[in-house]
Backbone as JSON, one array per atom type, in Angstrom:
{
  "sequence": "XXXXXXXXXXXXXXXXXXXXXXXXXXXXXXXXXXXXXXXXXXXXXXXXXXXXXXXXXXXXXXXXXXXXXXXXXXXXXXXXXXXXXXXXXXXXXXXXXXXXXXXXXXXXXXXXXXXXXXXXXXXXXXXXXXXXXXXXXXXXXXXXXXXXXXXXXXXXXXXXXXXXXXXXXXXXXXXXXXXXXXXXXXXXXXXXXXXXXXXXXXXXXXXXXXXXXXXXXXXXXXXXXXXXXXXXXXXXXXXXXXXXXXXXXXXXXXXXXXXXXXXXXXXXXXXXXXXXXXXXXXX",
  "N": [[-131.58, -28.7, -113.11], [-134.59, -28.2, -111.46], [-135.28, -27.51, -107.96], [-137.11, -29.96, -106.22], [-137.8, -31.55, -108.35], [-136.61, -33.97, -108.01], [-137.67, -34.92, -105.76], [-136.76, -33.44, -103.7], [-137.09, -31.32, -100.84], [-138.2, -28.28, -101.35], [-139.12, -26.26, -99.79], [-139.07, -23.05, -98.26], [-136.48, -21.94, -96.03], [-136.94, -21.99, -92.47], [-138.89, -19.44, -90.82], [-137.66, -18.48, -88.54], [-135.02, -18.42, -89.15], [-133.52, -17.11, -91.7], [-135.45, -15.31, -92.36], [-136.19, -13.13, -90.79], [-134.45, -11.37, -89.29], [-131.1, -10.22, -88.77], [-129.51, -11.82, -87.01], [-131.28, -12.96, -85.25], [-134.6, -13.71, -84.02], [-137.9, -12.39, -84.94], [-138.9, -10.67, -82.72], [-136.72, -9.09, -81.77], [-136.2, -7.33, -83.81], [-138.38, -5.72, -83.69], [-138.32, -4.64, -81.2], [-138.18, -1.99, -78.8], [-135.45, 0.34, -78.79], [-133.01, -0.11, -76.25], [-132.5, 1.98, -73.36], [-129.82, 2.33, -72.7], [-127.46, 0.87, -74.61], [-126.23, -2.44, -74.47], [-122.81, -2.99, -74.01], [-120.49, -4.27, -76.41], [-118.75, -7.37, -75.97], [-115.38, -7.04, -74.99], [-112.61, -7.92, -74.21], [-110.05, -8.58, -75.01], [-107.4, -7.48, -77.26], [-108.02, -8.27, -79.87], [-110.79, -8.63, -79.65], [-111.61, -6.06, -78.98], [-110.92, -4.69, -81.31], [-112.57, -5.99, -83.21], [-115.06, -5.31, -82.17], [-115.05, -2.52, -82.57], [-114.99, -2.4, -85.37], [-117.48, -3.6, -86.02], [-119.23, -1.76, -84.8], [-118.71, 0.54, -86.34], [-119.69, -0.27, -88.84], [-122.49, -0.74, -88.39], [-123.29, 1.73, -87.47], [-122.74, 3.34, -89.7], [-124.4, 2.16, -91.68], [-126.96, 2.52, -90.52], [-127.14, 5.27, -90.56], [-127.35, 6.1, -93.18], [-129.1, 7.91, -95.67], [-130.24, 6.96, -97.98], [-129.93, 4.09, -100.14], [-128.86, 1.7, -102.63], [-128.5, -1.76, -103.35], [-127.24, -4.9, -104.43], [-127.81, -8.25, -103.65], [-126.72, -11.6, -103.17], [-128.01, -14.53, -102.07], [-127.86, -17.58, -100.19], [-129.19, -20.49, -98.75], [-129.68, -23.23, -96.51], [-131.68, -26.22, -96.42], [-132.96, -28.8, -94.45], [-133.42, -32.04, -95.54], [-135.86, -34.75, -95.7], [-134.35, -37.04, -95.92], [-132.17, -36.5, -94.43], [-130.15, -35.12, -95.62], [-128.54, -31.99, -96.34], [-129.66, -29.45, -98.43], [-128.91, -26.85, -100.63], [-130.42, -23.77, -101.43], [-131.06, -20.8, -103.33], [-131.1, -17.18, -103.98], [-131.44, -14.02, -105.62], [-131.32, -10.61, -104.79], [-132.48, -7.28, -105.21], [-132.2, -4.29, -103.67], [-133.74, -1.22, -102.94], [-133.65, 1.6, -101.08], [-135.05, 4.37, -99.43], [-134.93, 6.48, -96.92], [-137.3, 8.38, -94.95], [-139.33, 6.47, -95.5], [-139.57, 4.63, -97.71], [-139.24, 1.67, -99.56], [-138.03, -0.88, -101.65], [-137.88, -4.19, -102.7], [-136.69, -6.48, -104.83], [-136.84, -9.78, -105.92], [-135.31, -12.72, -107.21], [-135.64, -16.07, -107.3], [-133.76, -19.17, -107.02], [-135.1, -21.05, -108.5], [-136.22, -19.55, -110.45], [-138.45, -18.06, -109.8], [-140.15, -14.94, -109.42], [-140.4, -12.31, -107.16], [-141.75, -9.5, -105.35], [-141.36, -7.06, -102.85], [-142.81, -4.21, -101.56], [-142.82, -0.97, -100.18], [-144.44, 2.02, -99.65], [-144.76, 4.05, -97.87], [-147.38, 4.13, -97.12], [-148.66, 1.74, -97.79], [-147.98, -1.78, -97.64], [-146.9, -4.02, -100.02], [-146.89, -7.26, -101.38], [-145.81, -9.13, -104.03], [-146.2, -11.8, -106.24], [-145.0, -12.28, -109.16], [-144.94, -14.26, -111.14], [-147.08, -15.96, -110.54], [-149.05, -14.11, -110.71], [-150.35, -12.85, -108.6], [-151.08, -10.76, -105.79], [-150.69, -9.23, -102.55], [-151.85, -6.86, -100.12], [-151.36, -4.59, -97.41], [-152.35, -2.04, -95.14], [-149.98, 0.31, -93.92], [-148.88, 2.82, -92.42], [-146.14, 5.06, -91.76], [-142.64, 4.6, -90.95], [-139.84, 3.03, -92.69], [-138.62, 1.38, -90.83], [-140.85, 0.75, -89.14], [-142.41, -0.57, -91.02], [-140.87, -2.82, -91.68], [-140.9, -4.27, -89.27], [-143.66, -4.86, -89.09], [-144.06, -6.3, -91.43], [-142.42, -8.57, -91.1], [-142.86, -9.57, -88.44], [-145.69, -9.45, -87.93], [-147.1, -9.96, -90.37], [-145.67, -12.14, -91.06], [-143.87, -12.64, -93.12], [-141.13, -13.24, -95.44], [-138.0, -11.64, -95.11], [-134.98, -11.56, -95.68], [-132.14, -10.75, -93.72], [-133.24, -8.47, -92.65], [-132.7, -6.7, -90.57], [-130.47, -5.23, -91.26], [-131.5, -3.27, -92.81], [-132.73, -1.49, -91.21], [-132.89, 1.48, -89.19], [-132.39, 0.95, -86.6], [-130.38, -0.83, -86.42], [-127.93, -0.19, -85.34], [-128.28, -0.32, -82.62], [-129.74, -2.69, -82.05], [-128.29, -4.92, -83.21], [-125.59, -5.0, -82.03], [-126.5, -5.48, -79.44], [-127.23, -8.13, -79.39], [-124.94, -9.66, -79.56], [-122.79, -12.02, -78.14], [-120.21, -13.03, -78.13], [-117.22, -11.95, -79.73], [-114.77, -11.61, -82.24], [-111.79, -10.51, -83.9], [-110.83, -11.7, -87.0], [-109.12, -11.49, -89.35], [-107.39, -9.17, -91.51], [-108.24, -8.92, -94.81], [-108.57, -9.69, -98.35], [-111.35, -9.3, -100.4], [-112.63, -10.08, -103.32], [-111.05, -8.11, -104.52], [-111.34, -5.99, -102.76], [-110.28, -4.45, -99.83], [-110.85, -5.83, -96.7], [-112.27, -6.15, -93.37], [-112.39, -9.03, -91.47], [-114.56, -10.44, -89.3], [-115.75, -12.42, -86.55], [-118.33, -14.02, -84.63], [-120.63, -14.84, -81.92], [-124.07, -15.4, -81.07], [-126.82, -16.08, -78.86], [-127.98, -18.16, -80.27], [-126.73, -18.5, -82.7], [-123.8, -18.72, -84.89], [-121.72, -16.4, -86.43], [-120.28, -14.61, -89.21], [-118.76, -11.71, -90.51], [-117.71, -9.89, -93.35], [-116.31, -6.87, -93.83], [-116.01, -3.81, -95.5], [-112.94, -2.03, -95.52], [-111.93, 1.32, -94.51], [-113.58, 4.54, -95.17], [-116.12, 3.88, -95.84], [-117.67, 1.64, -94.44], [-119.05, -0.89, -95.42], [-121.04, -3.88, -95.39], [-119.86, -6.78, -97.05], [-119.99, -9.47, -97.19], [-121.71, -12.06, -95.46], [-121.99, -14.74, -93.19], [-123.98, -17.07, -91.61], [-124.52, -19.45, -89.14], [-126.84, -21.64, -87.83], [-126.85, -22.74, -84.91], [-128.59, -23.66, -83.03], [-130.54, -24.96, -84.38], [-131.91, -27.94, -85.89], [-129.56, -29.93, -87.44], [-127.98, -27.76, -87.88], [-128.16, -25.6, -89.95], [-126.97, -23.42, -92.58], [-126.65, -20.04, -93.65], [-125.81, -17.7, -96.16], [-124.75, -14.55, -97.52], [-123.82, -12.39, -100.15], [-122.81, -9.13, -101.01], [-123.1, -6.62, -103.5], [-122.46, -3.91, -105.8], [-123.03, -1.62, -104.25], [-124.57, 1.46, -103.72], [-124.49, 4.45, -102.26], [-125.47, 6.9, -102.69], [-127.83, 7.12, -104.35], [-129.89, 7.94, -107.22], [-132.89, 8.1, -106.64], [-136.38, 8.08, -107.4], [-139.89, 9.0, -107.16], [-141.13, 7.19, -108.82], [-139.61, 4.93, -108.57], [-140.66, 3.6, -106.43], [-143.22, 3.03, -107.08], [-146.01, 0.93, -107.75], [-146.25, -1.45, -110.22], [-148.43, -3.49, -111.61], [-148.73, -6.8, -112.97], [-150.58, -7.63, -115.96], [-153.91, -8.49, -115.45], [-153.46, -9.23, -112.83], [-154.19, -10.67, -109.67], [-155.72, -9.83, -106.64], [-155.1, -10.98, -103.41], [-155.23, -12.3, -100.03], [-152.89, -11.82, -97.34], [-151.4, -14.61, -95.67], [-151.8, -14.64, -92.87], [-154.01, -13.11, -92.67], [-156.16, -14.53, -93.5], [-159.14, -15.9, -92.53], [-159.74, -18.89, -90.69], [-161.57, -21.85, -90.28], [-161.58, -23.83, -87.44], [-162.4, -26.45, -87.49], [-162.37, -27.23, -90.11], [-159.92, -26.66, -91.78], [-158.6, -24.94, -94.6], [-156.63, -25.69, -97.49], [-153.72, -23.95, -98.83], [-153.98, -23.6, -101.6], [-156.68, -23.57, -101.95], [-157.62, -21.37, -100.51], [-156.2, -19.27, -101.56], [-154.12, -17.87, -100.37], [-151.26, -15.9, -99.49], [-148.32, -17.31, -98.58], [-145.65, -17.34, -96.12]],
  "CA": [[-132.79, -29.33, -112.61], [-135.17, -27.37, -110.42], [-135.57, -28.21, -106.71], [-138.43, -30.6, -106.19], [-137.98, -32.54, -109.43], [-136.06, -35.23, -107.56], [-138.25, -35.21, -104.47], [-136.19, -32.56, -102.67], [-138.02, -30.41, -100.2], [-137.79, -26.92, -101.73], [-139.72, -25.29, -98.89], [-138.15, -22.05, -97.73], [-135.95, -22.14, -94.67], [-137.93, -21.54, -91.52], [-138.91, -18.01, -90.57], [-136.75, -18.09, -87.45], [-133.64, -18.34, -89.61], [-133.15, -15.96, -92.48], [-136.57, -14.5, -92.79], [-136.65, -12.11, -89.9], [-133.47, -10.37, -88.9], [-129.76, -10.67, -89.11], [-129.01, -12.87, -86.15], [-132.23, -13.35, -84.23], [-135.98, -13.81, -84.49], [-138.58, -11.14, -85.14], [-139.09, -9.71, -81.64], [-135.63, -8.16, -81.59], [-136.32, -6.28, -84.81], [-139.46, -4.82, -83.31], [-138.16, -4.17, -79.82], [-137.72, -0.6, -78.64], [-134.05, 0.39, -78.41], [-132.81, 0.1, -74.8], [-131.99, 3.3, -73.02], [-128.36, 2.23, -72.84], [-127.17, -0.38, -75.29], [-125.2, -3.25, -73.86], [-121.53, -2.89, -74.72], [-119.97, -5.49, -76.95], [-117.63, -7.94, -75.17], [-114.1, -6.55, -75.56], [-111.59, -8.12, -73.2], [-108.72, -8.67, -75.63], [-107.18, -6.54, -78.37], [-108.81, -8.77, -81.0], [-112.2, -8.38, -79.4], [-111.82, -4.6, -79.05], [-110.86, -4.33, -82.72], [-113.77, -6.48, -83.84], [-116.2, -4.5, -81.71], [-114.97, -1.23, -83.23], [-115.37, -2.61, -86.76], [-118.92, -3.81, -86.08], [-119.9, -0.5, -84.49], [-118.58, 1.42, -87.49], [-120.56, -0.73, -89.88], [-123.89, -0.54, -88.07], [-123.49, 3.19, -87.4], [-122.76, 3.84, -91.06], [-125.63, 1.71, -92.36], [-128.12, 3.12, -89.92], [-127.16, 6.69, -90.82], [-127.53, 6.41, -94.6], [-130.41, 8.4, -96.06], [-130.72, 6.12, -99.06], [-128.94, 3.26, -100.79], [-129.26, 0.53, -103.38], [-127.52, -2.84, -103.23], [-127.62, -6.21, -104.92], [-127.3, -9.31, -102.75], [-126.92, -12.97, -103.59], [-128.19, -15.31, -100.85], [-128.03, -19.01, -100.27], [-129.57, -21.04, -97.46], [-129.78, -24.7, -96.51], [-132.84, -26.83, -95.78], [-132.73, -30.21, -94.1], [-134.34, -32.92, -96.23], [-136.3, -35.92, -94.93], [-133.28, -38.03, -95.97], [-131.08, -36.06, -93.57], [-129.19, -34.33, -96.41], [-128.75, -30.57, -96.47], [-129.71, -28.97, -99.8], [-128.8, -25.39, -100.65], [-131.2, -23.01, -102.39], [-130.55, -19.44, -103.37], [-131.91, -16.12, -104.59], [-130.77, -12.73, -105.81], [-132.21, -9.51, -104.42], [-132.11, -5.91, -105.49], [-132.82, -3.45, -102.65], [-133.71, 0.23, -103.07], [-134.17, 2.15, -99.84], [-135.0, 5.81, -99.23], [-135.52, 6.8, -95.64], [-137.75, 7.48, -93.88], [-140.52, 5.68, -95.72], [-139.65, 3.98, -99.03], [-138.41, 0.45, -99.69], [-138.37, -1.82, -102.75], [-137.01, -5.36, -102.71], [-136.99, -7.36, -105.94], [-136.17, -11.07, -105.69], [-135.4, -13.81, -108.18], [-135.19, -17.29, -106.61], [-132.94, -20.08, -107.81], [-136.0, -21.76, -109.43], [-136.7, -18.59, -111.42], [-139.62, -17.33, -109.35], [-139.91, -13.52, -109.19], [-141.24, -11.71, -106.12], [-141.49, -8.1, -105.04], [-141.9, -6.46, -101.65], [-142.8, -2.75, -101.79], [-143.42, -0.11, -99.15], [-144.49, 3.38, -100.18], [-145.12, 4.97, -96.8], [-148.78, 3.95, -96.76], [-149.07, 0.36, -98.02], [-147.03, -2.84, -97.93], [-147.36, -4.89, -101.09], [-146.1, -8.42, -101.75], [-146.27, -9.55, -105.37], [-145.62, -12.95, -106.93], [-145.27, -11.92, -110.55], [-145.15, -15.46, -111.92], [-148.42, -16.44, -110.28], [-149.97, -13.06, -110.98], [-151.13, -12.56, -107.41], [-150.44, -9.83, -104.85], [-151.4, -8.93, -101.3], [-151.53, -5.55, -99.61], [-151.78, -4.27, -96.05], [-152.03, -0.67, -94.8], [-148.91, 0.44, -92.96], [-148.27, 4.14, -92.43], [-144.97, 5.2, -90.9], [-141.3, 4.54, -91.48], [-139.34, 1.74, -93.12], [-138.45, 0.55, -89.62], [-142.15, 0.25, -88.74], [-142.91, -1.49, -92.04], [-140.12, -4.06, -91.54], [-141.45, -4.99, -88.12], [-144.99, -5.37, -89.41], [-143.92, -7.3, -92.51], [-141.79, -9.79, -90.61], [-143.45, -10.09, -87.2], [-147.13, -9.57, -87.96], [-147.52, -10.65, -91.61], [-144.88, -13.38, -91.09], [-143.29, -12.78, -94.46], [-139.67, -13.34, -95.48], [-137.18, -10.5, -95.44], [-133.63, -11.91, -95.24], [-131.26, -9.7, -93.24], [-134.06, -7.27, -92.48], [-132.16, -5.76, -89.58], [-129.51, -4.35, -91.9], [-132.24, -2.2, -93.46], [-133.36, -0.69, -90.15], [-132.03, 2.45, -88.5], [-132.14, 0.41, -85.28], [-129.33, -1.84, -86.49], [-126.8, 0.2, -84.47], [-128.61, -0.72, -81.24], [-130.2, -4.06, -81.96], [-127.33, -5.96, -83.53], [-124.62, -5.17, -80.94], [-127.14, -6.0, -78.23], [-127.36, -9.59, -79.47], [-123.65, -10.35, -79.66], [-122.24, -12.54, -76.88], [-118.74, -13.16, -78.31], [-116.81, -11.32, -81.0], [-113.3, -11.58, -82.42], [-111.24, -10.09, -85.21], [-110.19, -12.85, -87.61], [-108.0, -11.06, -90.14], [-107.57, -8.21, -92.6], [-108.11, -9.77, -96.0], [-109.05, -9.16, -99.63], [-112.51, -9.98, -100.9], [-112.94, -9.6, -104.67], [-110.34, -6.9, -104.78], [-111.64, -4.99, -101.76], [-109.71, -4.71, -98.51], [-111.95, -6.01, -95.76], [-112.12, -6.69, -92.04], [-113.13, -10.28, -91.28], [-114.84, -10.63, -87.89], [-116.61, -13.59, -86.27], [-118.89, -13.93, -83.31], [-121.73, -15.72, -81.54], [-125.21, -14.95, -80.27], [-127.34, -17.21, -78.12], [-128.44, -19.27, -81.14], [-126.03, -18.53, -84.0], [-122.44, -18.31, -85.09], [-121.78, -15.55, -87.6], [-119.07, -13.96, -89.7], [-118.95, -10.55, -91.4], [-116.6, -9.27, -94.08], [-116.72, -5.46, -93.88], [-115.02, -3.03, -96.23], [-112.12, -1.09, -94.77], [-112.02, 2.7, -94.99], [-114.64, 5.41, -94.67], [-117.43, 3.3, -96.24], [-117.63, 0.3, -93.86], [-120.24, -1.64, -95.83], [-120.91, -5.34, -95.39], [-119.66, -7.36, -98.36], [-120.36, -10.89, -97.08], [-122.1, -12.51, -94.13], [-122.29, -16.17, -93.07], [-124.68, -17.34, -90.33], [-124.82, -20.85, -88.89], [-127.89, -21.68, -86.8], [-126.4, -23.85, -84.08], [-129.7, -24.16, -82.22], [-131.48, -25.63, -85.26], [-131.55, -29.28, -86.25], [-128.64, -29.97, -88.57], [-127.18, -26.53, -87.88], [-128.11, -25.12, -91.32], [-126.17, -22.24, -92.8], [-127.12, -19.01, -94.58], [-124.79, -16.72, -96.48], [-125.13, -13.53, -98.46], [-122.76, -11.55, -100.69], [-123.37, -7.85, -101.44], [-122.36, -5.97, -104.56], [-123.11, -2.74, -106.4], [-123.49, -0.66, -103.26], [-124.64, 2.89, -104.1], [-124.99, 5.16, -101.08], [-126.01, 8.19, -103.13], [-128.6, 6.78, -105.55], [-130.86, 8.89, -107.73], [-134.19, 7.45, -106.56], [-137.51, 8.94, -107.61], [-141.16, 8.42, -106.72], [-141.46, 6.07, -109.69], [-138.89, 3.73, -108.07], [-141.47, 2.93, -105.41], [-144.59, 2.87, -107.57], [-146.36, -0.45, -108.03], [-146.72, -1.79, -111.59], [-148.95, -4.83, -111.53], [-148.91, -7.54, -114.22], [-151.92, -7.64, -116.5], [-154.83, -9.49, -114.86], [-153.01, -9.62, -111.5], [-155.31, -10.93, -108.76], [-155.45, -9.46, -105.27], [-155.45, -11.98, -102.41], [-154.89, -11.9, -98.66], [-151.76, -12.43, -96.69], [-151.8, -15.84, -94.98], [-152.29, -14.38, -91.51], [-155.29, -12.38, -92.75], [-157.21, -15.46, -93.96], [-159.83, -16.59, -91.4], [-159.84, -20.33, -90.84], [-162.44, -22.63, -89.37], [-160.77, -24.85, -86.78], [-162.86, -27.81, -87.79], [-162.17, -27.55, -91.53], [-158.93, -25.79, -92.36], [-158.49, -25.02, -96.04], [-155.25, -25.62, -97.97], [-153.37, -22.66, -99.43], [-154.48, -23.5, -102.96], [-158.09, -23.27, -101.9], [-157.88, -20.04, -99.96], [-155.5, -18.26, -102.34], [-153.35, -17.06, -99.47], [-149.81, -15.75, -99.67], [-147.65, -17.89, -97.41], [-144.28, -16.87, -95.94]],
  "C": [[-133.33, -28.52, -111.43], [-135.4, -28.15, -109.14], [-136.97, -28.77, -106.76], [-138.58, -31.66, -107.25], [-137.43, -33.9, -109.06], [-136.62, -35.61, -106.19], [-137.61, -34.39, -103.34], [-137.28, -31.68, -102.1], [-137.58, -28.99, -100.45], [-138.43, -25.85, -100.86], [-138.7, -24.34, -98.34], [-137.67, -22.38, -96.33], [-136.86, -21.48, -93.66], [-137.77, -20.04, -91.17], [-137.92, -17.6, -89.5], [-135.29, -18.02, -87.9], [-133.43, -17.05, -90.4], [-134.26, -14.97, -92.73], [-136.87, -13.28, -91.92], [-135.66, -11.02, -89.57], [-132.12, -10.91, -89.21], [-129.38, -11.89, -88.29], [-130.02, -13.37, -85.13], [-133.62, -13.39, -84.84], [-136.65, -12.42, -84.45], [-138.69, -10.21, -83.98], [-137.96, -8.71, -81.49], [-135.72, -7.03, -82.6], [-137.36, -5.27, -84.39], [-139.31, -4.22, -81.92], [-137.72, -2.71, -79.8], [-136.25, -0.61, -78.26], [-133.91, 0.6, -76.89], [-132.23, 1.47, -74.56], [-130.46, 3.38, -73.13], [-128.0, 0.88, -73.42], [-126.09, -1.14, -74.54], [-123.91, -3.16, -74.67], [-121.12, -4.26, -75.23], [-118.83, -6.05, -76.06], [-116.32, -7.55, -75.8], [-113.01, -6.66, -74.53], [-110.19, -8.11, -73.8], [-108.61, -7.64, -76.76], [-107.98, -6.96, -79.59], [-110.29, -8.46, -80.83], [-112.52, -6.88, -79.48], [-111.84, -4.14, -80.49], [-112.1, -4.74, -83.46], [-114.99, -5.65, -83.45], [-116.21, -3.12, -82.38], [-115.4, -1.35, -84.69], [-116.88, -2.78, -86.9], [-119.68, -2.5, -85.79], [-119.84, 0.47, -85.65], [-119.55, 1.03, -88.59], [-122.02, -0.41, -89.57], [-124.23, 0.95, -87.96], [-123.61, 3.79, -88.8], [-124.06, 3.45, -91.79], [-126.86, 2.41, -91.82], [-128.26, 4.62, -90.22], [-127.34, 7.09, -92.26], [-128.96, 6.89, -94.87], [-131.05, 7.54, -97.14], [-129.58, 5.22, -99.56], [-129.61, 2.24, -101.7], [-128.14, -0.48, -103.28], [-128.11, -4.1, -103.87], [-127.03, -7.25, -104.0], [-127.65, -10.66, -103.32], [-126.93, -13.82, -102.32], [-128.22, -16.78, -101.16], [-128.31, -19.52, -98.84], [-129.81, -22.55, -97.61], [-131.1, -25.14, -95.89], [-132.55, -28.3, -95.57], [-133.83, -31.06, -94.74], [-134.77, -34.08, -95.36], [-135.23, -37.04, -94.92], [-132.14, -37.71, -95.01], [-130.05, -35.23, -94.3], [-129.56, -32.85, -96.38], [-128.67, -30.2, -97.93], [-129.72, -27.44, -99.78], [-129.66, -24.8, -101.75], [-130.77, -21.56, -102.31], [-131.51, -18.44, -104.0], [-131.01, -14.9, -104.74], [-131.76, -11.65, -105.52], [-131.62, -8.17, -104.79], [-132.9, -5.01, -104.55], [-132.65, -1.97, -103.01], [-134.39, 0.8, -101.85], [-134.01, 3.65, -99.78], [-135.69, 6.12, -97.91], [-136.19, 8.19, -95.66], [-138.75, 6.42, -94.29], [-140.66, 5.08, -97.12], [-138.7, 2.8, -99.07], [-138.96, -0.41, -100.83], [-137.38, -2.95, -102.73], [-137.51, -6.29, -103.81], [-136.17, -8.65, -105.81], [-136.38, -12.04, -106.83], [-134.81, -15.05, -107.5], [-134.44, -18.18, -107.58], [-133.81, -20.9, -108.77], [-136.63, -20.82, -110.45], [-137.89, -17.77, -110.98], [-139.26, -15.88, -109.02], [-140.92, -13.01, -108.18], [-140.81, -10.28, -105.89], [-142.13, -7.77, -103.7], [-141.73, -4.95, -101.78], [-143.47, -2.03, -100.65], [-143.32, 1.32, -99.62], [-144.84, 4.43, -99.14], [-146.56, 4.83, -96.31], [-149.21, 2.47, -96.82], [-147.82, -0.55, -98.11], [-147.65, -3.74, -98.99], [-146.4, -6.06, -101.27], [-146.67, -8.98, -103.01], [-145.5, -10.78, -105.8], [-145.97, -12.78, -108.39], [-145.6, -13.13, -111.41], [-146.58, -16.0, -111.76], [-149.48, -15.38, -110.58], [-150.87, -12.72, -109.81], [-150.34, -11.57, -106.52], [-151.32, -9.64, -103.65], [-150.94, -7.58, -100.8], [-152.05, -5.4, -98.18], [-151.45, -2.8, -95.76], [-150.96, -0.61, -93.74], [-148.3, 1.84, -93.1], [-147.03, 4.12, -91.51], [-143.67, 5.01, -91.65], [-140.98, 3.14, -92.01], [-139.14, 0.83, -91.92], [-139.77, -0.07, -89.17], [-142.63, -0.81, -89.71], [-142.18, -2.84, -91.94], [-140.65, -4.93, -90.39], [-142.79, -5.63, -88.46], [-144.91, -6.48, -90.47], [-143.43, -8.63, -91.98], [-142.56, -10.4, -89.42], [-144.93, -10.38, -87.33], [-147.63, -10.3, -89.21], [-146.75, -11.94, -91.82], [-144.35, -13.71, -92.47], [-141.77, -12.8, -94.35], [-139.05, -11.99, -95.82], [-135.76, -10.78, -94.94], [-132.82, -10.67, -94.87], [-131.98, -8.38, -93.08], [-133.4, -6.24, -91.56], [-131.12, -4.82, -90.19], [-130.18, -3.18, -92.61], [-132.83, -1.2, -92.45], [-132.38, 0.32, -89.55], [-131.66, 1.96, -87.1], [-130.98, -0.57, -85.26], [-128.18, -1.49, -85.54], [-127.02, -0.14, -83.02], [-128.89, -2.2, -81.14], [-129.12, -5.11, -82.16], [-126.24, -6.1, -82.45], [-125.2, -5.75, -79.65], [-127.21, -7.51, -78.22], [-126.05, -10.34, -79.33], [-123.15, -10.73, -78.28], [-120.72, -12.69, -76.94], [-118.4, -12.54, -79.67], [-115.29, -11.25, -81.06], [-112.96, -11.1, -83.81], [-110.47, -11.27, -85.77], [-108.95, -12.41, -88.37], [-108.4, -9.88, -91.03], [-107.29, -8.96, -93.87], [-108.64, -9.02, -97.22], [-110.24, -9.98, -100.08], [-112.88, -9.34, -102.25], [-112.31, -8.25, -104.95], [-110.56, -5.76, -103.8], [-111.02, -5.39, -100.43], [-110.83, -4.74, -97.48], [-111.44, -6.45, -94.38], [-112.96, -7.94, -91.95], [-113.31, -10.46, -89.78], [-115.78, -11.82, -87.71], [-117.13, -13.5, -84.84], [-120.02, -14.92, -83.07], [-122.84, -14.91, -80.88], [-125.68, -16.18, -79.49], [-127.62, -18.42, -79.01], [-127.67, -19.39, -82.46], [-124.54, -18.35, -83.84], [-122.41, -17.53, -86.41], [-120.39, -14.98, -87.95], [-119.48, -12.82, -90.63], [-117.62, -10.24, -92.07], [-117.01, -7.84, -94.38], [-115.62, -4.64, -94.54], [-114.24, -2.08, -95.31], [-112.31, 0.32, -95.33], [-113.23, 3.44, -94.49], [-116.03, 5.0, -95.13], [-117.46, 1.86, -95.74], [-118.9, -0.52, -94.16], [-120.02, -3.13, -95.72], [-120.81, -5.89, -96.82], [-120.04, -8.84, -98.34], [-120.74, -11.18, -95.64], [-122.41, -14.01, -94.2], [-122.9, -16.37, -91.68], [-124.94, -18.84, -90.23], [-125.74, -20.92, -87.66], [-127.66, -22.91, -85.92], [-127.53, -24.44, -83.24], [-130.72, -24.93, -83.06], [-131.0, -27.05, -85.59], [-130.68, -29.29, -87.5], [-127.73, -28.77, -88.69], [-127.04, -25.98, -89.31], [-127.37, -23.75, -91.39], [-126.82, -21.33, -93.85], [-125.94, -18.09, -94.9], [-125.33, -15.73, -97.49], [-123.88, -12.76, -98.9], [-123.39, -10.3, -101.3], [-122.47, -7.21, -102.5], [-123.12, -4.74, -105.03], [-123.72, -1.8, -105.38], [-123.49, 0.73, -103.89], [-125.29, 3.63, -102.97], [-125.45, 6.56, -101.4], [-126.82, 8.0, -104.42], [-129.55, 7.9, -105.96], [-132.22, 8.18, -107.8], [-135.31, 8.46, -106.73], [-138.78, 8.26, -107.11], [-141.51, 7.17, -107.55], [-140.75, 4.79, -109.28], [-139.77, 2.91, -107.15], [-142.95, 2.85, -105.8], [-144.81, 1.41, -107.95], [-146.89, -0.58, -109.46], [-147.16, -3.24, -111.55], [-149.0, -5.49, -112.9], [-150.37, -7.47, -114.68], [-152.69, -8.8, -115.85], [-154.32, -10.0, -113.51], [-154.22, -9.7, -110.55], [-154.93, -10.62, -107.33], [-155.96, -10.53, -104.33], [-155.02, -11.5, -101.05], [-153.58, -12.51, -98.24], [-152.25, -13.63, -95.87], [-152.38, -15.57, -93.6], [-153.61, -13.64, -91.51], [-156.43, -13.28, -93.17], [-157.85, -16.14, -92.79], [-159.96, -18.05, -91.71], [-160.81, -20.9, -89.83], [-161.63, -23.75, -88.76], [-161.16, -26.26, -87.2], [-162.54, -28.2, -89.23], [-161.19, -26.58, -92.15], [-158.79, -26.03, -93.85], [-157.03, -24.95, -96.48], [-155.01, -24.28, -98.67], [-153.97, -22.51, -100.81], [-155.95, -23.14, -102.99], [-158.37, -21.86, -101.43], [-157.21, -18.95, -100.77], [-154.61, -17.39, -101.49], [-151.91, -16.97, -99.89], [-149.13, -16.29, -98.43], [-146.23, -17.35, -97.3], [-143.32, -17.64, -96.81]]
}
């Protein structure tokens, strides 16, 4: 049964949660890296070990020239009844630095979406509705992510993991960090670490060895009503993919209709129009 058929609120989780960055809201993703990054808290052996694991992961991710990965996400939304309901999606990410990104998404209700950046344009496509929106954005993937999330106010779960700034931005946010255990996740030896920021509690499972890739992340938003939770599991990592220009070319459905991003639609204060009337793409 699809969300909404029983009166559930299937609205996406708020932008301040999973839609902007790994552990914080949009401004951190777009902030300039500080001249000297704040060191992770590391008073005990456990904290020092966890800090080293996190640094290895973000350094490795930020230094990759290209990668592809599949991720399965789930997030909770608080219903009017007070019950938490979980919704999910699967994403396929193809990234080629400095200026190519493709994110294909299939939601738990079957909806298919695409976010594409080709170095010149950002495109958001809802294939089922046959509508798409575009905005000019020259520059790097890092620049495009900031514009997509902060200015266009669109969803990009775990956007910070796609940025070369992850090595500076993510450690800067961490207030507490501990090593939980060395464990096995689906046959892969992993480091399990846990920590806190000002507004979240988070856990990472990171592959051991010379490819310290994230395999699972759980984030609980302790500052939000009901303290909703988001989790993601990563699979099929390829850090040496054979990507071509065609990977990042846009193929529109027949009769696809171009519309504006929600933030680009002018509104009259006295008579605001509903989304259905304006044809806007909402976050």
